[in-house]
C-alpha positions in Angstrom: 11.1 9.8 -1.2 11.3 5.7 -2.4 9.3 4.6 -5.6 7.1 2.4 -3.4 5.9 5.9 -1.1 5.9 7.9 -4.9 3.1 5.2 -6.2 1.4 5.3 -3.0 0.4 8.9 -3.3 -0.9 8.1 -6.8 -3.3 5.5 -5.8 -4.6 7.8 -2.8 -4.3 11.2 -4.2 -2.5 12.2 -7.4 -3.3 9.8 -10.5 -0.9 12.0 -12.3 1.8 10.4 -10.1 0.9 6.9 -11.4 0.5 7.6 -15.1 4.6 9.5 -15.1 5.5 6.3 -13.2 3.9 4.1 -15.7 5.2 5.8 -18.7 8.8 5.7 -17.5 9.3 3.4 -15.0 13.3 2.6 -16.1 13.6 6.4 -15.8 12.4 6.5 -12.5 14.4 3.6 -11.4 17.7 5.4 -13.1 17.1 8.3 -11.1 16.0 10.5 -13.8 16.3 13.5 -12.1 13.6 15.7 -13.7 10.9 12.6 -13.5 12.0 12.3 -9.8 12.0 15.9 -8.9 8.0 16.1 -10.3 7.0 12.9 -9.0 8.4 13.9 -4.9 7.0 17.8 -5.6 3.5 16.3 -6.3 4.2 13.6 -3.0 5.0 16.6 -1.1 1.9 18.4 -2.2 -0.1 15.7 -1.2 1.1 14.5 2.4 1.2 18.5 3.1 -2.1 18.6 2.3 -3.4 15.6 4.1 -1.3 16.5 7.5 -2.5 20.3 7.1 -6.2 19.0 7.0 -5.4 16.5 9.6 -2.6 17.3 12.4 -3.7 14.6 14.5 -4.6 11.7 12.1 -8.3 11.5 13.2 -9.4 11.3 9.4 -7.8 12.1 6.1 -3.8 11.8 7.3 -4.9 8.1 7.9 -5.1 7.7 4.2 -1.5 7.7 4.0 -1.1 4.2 5.5 -2.4 2.8 2.0 -0.2 -0.5 2.0 1.0 0.0 5.7 -1.7 -2.4 7.7 -0.2 -5.6 5.8 3.5 -4.0 5.1 3.9 -3.6 9.2 2.2 -7.1 9.6 4.7 -8.6 7.2 7.7 -7.0 8.8 6.6 -8.1 12.0 6.0 -11.7 11.5 9.3 -11.6 9.2 11.5 -10.7 12.6 12.0 -7.2 10.3 15.2 -8.5 9.0 13.7 -10.0 5.5 12.1 -7.0 3.8 12.8 -3.4 3.6 10.2 -1.2 5.1 9.1 0.0 1.5 9.4 -3.7 0.1 6.8 -4.7 2.4 4.6 -1.7 2.1 4.9 -2.4 -1.7 3.7 -6.1 -0.5 0.9 -4.2 1.9 0.0 -2.5 -1.5 -0.7 -5.2 -3.8 -2.7 -7.0 -0.6 -4.5 -4.0 -0.5 -5.7 -3.5 -4.0 -6.6 -7.3 -3.9 -8.6 -7.1 -0.9 -10.5 -3.5 -2.4 -11.4 -5.6 -5.2 -12.4 -8.7 -3.4 -14.9 -6.2 -1.3 -16.2 -4.6 -4.4 -14.6 -1.4 -3.2 -12.0 -0.9 -5.6 -12.3 -0.7 -9.6 -11.5 -4.0 -11.2 -8.2 -4.2 -12.5 -6.5 -2.0 -9.8 -4.5 -5.1 -8.5 -3.4 -5.8 -11.7 -2.0 -2.2 -12.1 -0.4 -2.0 -8.9 1.4 -5.3 -9.6 2.1 -4.2 -13.1 3.5 -0.6 -11.9 5.5 -2.0 -8.7 6.8 -4.4 -10.8 8.4 -2.3 -13.1 9.8 -0.2 -10.3 11.8 -3.0 -8.9 9.6 -3.9 -6.0 8.2 -6.9 -4.6 4.8 -8.0 -5.6 4.4 -11.7 -4.2 6.3 -14.8 -3.1 6.5 -13.8 0.4 7.6 -17.0 2.4 5.8 -16.5 5.4 3.2 -18.5 6.8 -0.1 -16.1 6.1 -1.3 -17.0 9.5 1.9 -15.2 11.2 1.2 -12.4 9.3 -2.6 -12.3 10.0 -1.4 -12.4 13.8 0.4 -9.3 13.4 -2.3 -7.7 12.3 -3.7 -6.8 15.2 -0.5 -5.6 17.3 0.0 -3.0 14.5 -0.1 0.5 16.1 -2.6 1.8 13.5 -5.1 -0.9 15.0 -8.3 -0.1 16.6 -9.0 -2.1 19.6 -7.9 -5.8 19.3 -8.5 -8.7 16.8 -10.3 -8.6 13.7 -12.7 -5.9 15.0 -9.6 -3.3 15.0 -8.5 -4.0 11.4 -8.2 -0.7 9.4 -7.5 -0.8 6.4 -6.7 2.3 3.2 -8.3 0.6 0.3 -7.8 2.8 -3.1 -11.3 2.8 -4.3 -9.7 3.9 -8.1 -6.1 6.3 -8.4 -6.5 9.1 -6.8 -9.6 8.3 -4.4 -8.9 6.2 -1.3 -11.1 5.3 2.2 -10.3 3.9 5.3 -12.2 0.7 5.6 -13.2 -0.7 9.2 -13.1 -4.4 10.2 -13.9 -5.5 6.5 -14.5 -9.5 6.5 -11.5 -11.7 7.6 -12.0 -14.5 5.1 -11.1 -11.4 2.4 -8.2 -10.3 4.4 -7.2 -13.7 4.4 -7.6 -14.1 1.0 -5.3 -11.0 0.3 -2.6 -12.0 2.5 -2.3 -15.9 1.4 -2.0 -14.1 -2.7 1.3 -12.7 -1.6 2.8 -16.2 -0.8 2.5 -16.9 -4.6 5.1 -16.8 -6.7 6.0 -13.0 -8.1 
C-alpha cells in the first residue's frame, strides 16, 4: 500500500490512520515496519469492509475512489506520463478537500490538513503544470462518471476524517476552482 492510499483510508473511514501518519511522517516515508504494518492492516480492514458490503460498487464501495476523480483526469490530461497514479490521486485528494470545503460539505481546515499530511509524506499537493480546462474536459471521460458532461460528475468528498460521502453533479464553478487551485505552486 502506498502512503497516499493509506492516507485515503484515513480520510474516508479510519481517522486513526491519519493520526499515526501525521505523528510520524518521516518514519512512514522511511518504511518503519511497525508503523507501516499497522497502517496497512487498518487500510486493508477498511477496504475489506467496504468491498464486503458492496461487491459491485453500487454504494459505499465507491468511497474507495476518494481523490480518484480529479486524479484520473490529471493522468489523462497529462498523457499518463507526467504523474504516477499515486501522485495524481494525492492531487485529487487535495482538490476533493478544497471542493468539499467550498461546497460546505467538508469541515473547515480539511484541505489544509490534507496538504500538510501529503506534503509530509512527499506527495505532490500543487504546482500542476496542466491547463485546468484540459483537466476539466477529462473529468467527463472518467470511467466512474455517470452519464456525460457536468451532470455525470461524481465526487467522493470527505466530511471529516473518517466520514466521506458521494456527491453527484457538484457546482461546475466549485469544481473549476478546486482544479485551478492545483496549478498554484505547492
